[in-house]
N, C-alpha and C positions, 0 to 999 in steps of 0.2 A: 477785565482781562482782554476783552475784544479791542479796547482803545489802546491797551498797551502793545498788543500785537501789531495794531495799525501804525503806532509810533515807531516800533522797531523796524517795520517793513519800510517805513518812509526814510529812516536813517540809512538802512542797508541800501536802498536805491540811490540814495544821495552819494554814498561813498563809491558804489559801483560806476556811477557816471564820472566821478572825480578820477578814478583809477583807469578807466578806459582811455583817457588821454595820455596815460603813461605806459599803457600795456604793451606797447610795441618797441620799447626801448632796450630790451634784453635779447637773449639768444635762446634757441631751442635746440637741444641735441638733435644731430642729424637723423639718428634712427628713430627718434621719438616724432620728429616732424614728418618723416617719410610714411609712417604707418599709423600714427596715433593722432596727436593734435597738431593741426597746421593752421588753425585760426588764432593768430596773434591777439586778436581782440576779445576772445572768449573769457570774460571776467565774471565770475559768479561766487555766491556765498550762501551758506545755509546754517541755521542755528537750531538745534534741537535741545530742549530743556530736559531735565531729568524727570519731568512729569509727562513727557512725551509729545509736547507741542513743537511744532516745526514752522519756522519762518524762513523763506529763501527768497533770493533776488538775483537778477542778471540772467546769463544764458545757461539756465539750469537743467535743460532737457538733454543735454549732450552727455556722453560717457567718456571716461578717460582711465588710463591705467594708474594703479597705485604706486607702481615703482617702489621706492624704498619705504614708503609707508607700510608696506607689506611685511617688513622686517619685524614688526611687532607680533605678528602671528607665531612664526617659529619660536621666538623667545617666550611667549606666553605658554605655548604648548610644551616646550622643553622644561620650563619651570613647573608645570603641572605633572609632567611625566617623572621628573628627577628630583625636584626641589632645588633651592638656590645653592645650597652647599656644594652639590654635585655640578650643577651648571657652570659655576664660576671657577671650576677646576679648568674649564676649557676656553673661557674668555675672561677679559679683565673687566673693570668697572670705571675706566678712566675715559675722559675725553680725548680727542685727538687733534693735533693742530695741523694734520696732513689731510689731503683729499680722502674721500670715502673709499677709494678702491686702491689705496696705497699699500705697497709690500714693505716699504722701508720702516713703517711703524713697528712691524713684527720683528724685522732684522735688528733694530736698535734695542730691543728689550732683552732682558736676561733670560726669561723663559720662553720668548718668542711666540707667545699666544696672541691672538687678537686683542686689541685695547678694550673694545667693547662690542656687544651684540648688534649695534646698529650701524657699523661699517660693514662693507661687503664681506670681508673675511670672516668677521664674527657672525653675521647672519648665515653664511654658508656652513659654519661650524654648527650653529642651531639647527639648521636643516638635517645635518647629519646626526645630531644627538637626538632628535625627536624619534619617538617609537613608531615603528612601521616596518613591515617586511620588505617593501620596495618604495620606489619614488612615487608610484601611482597611489599607494595607501597613504603616504605622507601628504600628498597634495590634497587628497580628498579630505583628510583631517583638517587642513588649513582652509579649504573651501567651506567645510561644514561649519567652522567657527565664524568665517567671514560672512557666511549667509545669515546666521543668527544675529551677528552684530549689526549688519546693515539692514536686515529685514526683508531681504530679496532671496527667496528659496531657489531661484534660478541663476544666481550669481556665477559667473565663470571667468575664464581668462580669454584674452584676444590671442588667436592662433598666430597672427602676423607678428604682433609684439613679442610673443614667446620665442619665435624663431629669431627675431632681431636681437633678443638678449643673449644669444649663444655667442658669447665673445671670449677671446683667448685669454684676457686678463683674469677673468672669473675662474677660468680652468687653472690658471697659474696660482691663483690664491688657493684653490681647492688642493692642488698637489703640494704646495708649500705647507699647508696645514696638515695633510696627511704624512708628509715627511717628519714633521715635528710631533706626530702622535695625537693630534686633536681631532682627527676624522679617521674612520675606518672604512674599508670597502672601496668600491669602484665609483667613479664619478657619476656613472649612470644611475646610482642609488641616491645621489644628493643633488647635483647640480640642476638637474631638470625640476626639482622641487623649487629651487631658488628662482630660476628663469620663469616658471609657470606663475608662481606667486606674484612675482612683480608685475606680471602682465594681466592680473585680476582687474577687471573694468567695473567702475562704479559711476553713479550719478553723484551730484554734489549733495543731494538729500541723503543718500546712502552713506556718504562719507560722514555727514554730521551725526547720523544715526550710530555709526561706529564710534564716533568720538563721545557721544552721550553715554554709551556703555562704560567707557573708561571714566567719565566723569561721575557715573553712577556706581562706582567701586565694583564693577564687573557685573552688575545686574541690568538685563535688557530692560529699557524704559517702556517698551511696548508690551512684552510678554510677562515680564516679571521673573523670568528665568535667570538663575545665576549662571553666567557663562564662564566666569573666571573667579577664583577666590580673590578676596580683597588684598591679600598679601602679594599676589602676582600683579595686580593692578598697581599697587603701590611701587613695585619695581619698575613696571612700565613707565609710570609717571616720572619716576626718578631719572631714567635714562632719557626720557623725552625732554626734560628741562636741561639736562647737562650735555646730552649728545644728539638730540633729535634734529637739530638744524645744521648738521655738519659742522664745520669750523666757524660758523656764525652763531653757534649756540650760545656763547657768553653774552655778546651783545643783545641777542634776542631776549635772553632771560632778563637782562637789565632794562630793556626798553619796553617789552611787551609783557613779560612775566607770567606766561601761560605754558604748561607742558605741551609740546607740539612736536610733530614728525613731518618732515617734508619729503616729497619725491621729485624727480626730475621731469615728470610730467607737468610740473607747475602746481600740483596740489599740496595742500597742507591740511593735517588734521590736528585739532587743538582741543584740549579738555580742561575745563574749569572744575575742580573737584566739588562734587556736591551740587553743582548748578547747571552746567550747560556744556554741550558738545558743539564744536564749530568746525565746518568744512569750508575751505576757501580754494579757489582755483584761478590761476592766471599763467598761461603757458611760458611767457617769457622770464627767463632766469638772469639772476645776477652772477657775479663772479664766484659766489659761493654755491652755485647751483640751486638756489633758492628762489621761489617765485617773487618777483618784484612787487606785483600788485597784491599778491597774497600777504606779504609781510606788512605792506602798508595798511591793508584792510584790517588785519589783526591788531595792529597798534592802535588804529582809530577806534575799534570796537573795544579794546581793553581800556583805553583812556575814557571813552565815553561812559562806560558803565562801571569803571574802576575794578576790573576783573583780574588784575595781577595778583598772583598768589603771595606775593610779597608785600602787598599793600595792606593797610589797616582796614578791617572789615567794619565799614560804617553802619551795617545793619545790626550789629550786635550792641546793645545799650549797656551802659555801665549800670548794673543792677544796684550798686551801692548808693546811687543818686535817687 
């Protein structure tokens, strides 16, 4: 086992060095660069297996905000609160060909609800759907789940990033959804939940711990506690593979084949069911708002160990032979 970990670490360090050469070729959103990540060369990766073993490489000491990765939390909690039949009265299940903060995708639909829970409009609806008497109680529920998934009991959000998240477009999405009956109440009960959760800060190891819970069907790989029912995790993975990488999701599924969710901080969380959770980070983004280095590292890792969920599982022998 020790030799295997050394081999994995050696390979991760190799691809880190390769990707550092390309890490400065994209862009960082202005508000992220101003208050969060401003080191274009900070490339890092962490792997946590379902038996709890972690291997990490690169600049892994820093913290960064989850951004859109955090959209997985209100979706999971809303599903646990209400069940899937009720949840999908308020959001669709379809990928989108538009940018993640688009209004036009709802205007073009007959029922005008968000296309899926991983675009901004859908995630805001999920924040409104969660049970809780106010925004503070809801964000505490999200933080509680995030702390258990990452293994950090002190996990919290970055106040500066939270304030930078307060943007007019998200307010417009809230009011559009409320106008169409998919959210109730005032924006103070919902939008601060959305802004604070996207500002939650993690290390790369905490990100791979979070991914490992999803890979382990909702069970924490360190404590053994069931944090989410397996059917909820199945829904998360389905949306990750179809919608998790914005409008690059189709090509990512084809080329990498791992359920994943990205954020504009440059982070990506990826989960190989029953095997492994992966966290990657590279701040510079491509035109789809996904990490350039992160996607390349995930492809290399997937190809190296044949991790695509669409590939034949070579570990299973034909028992008839």
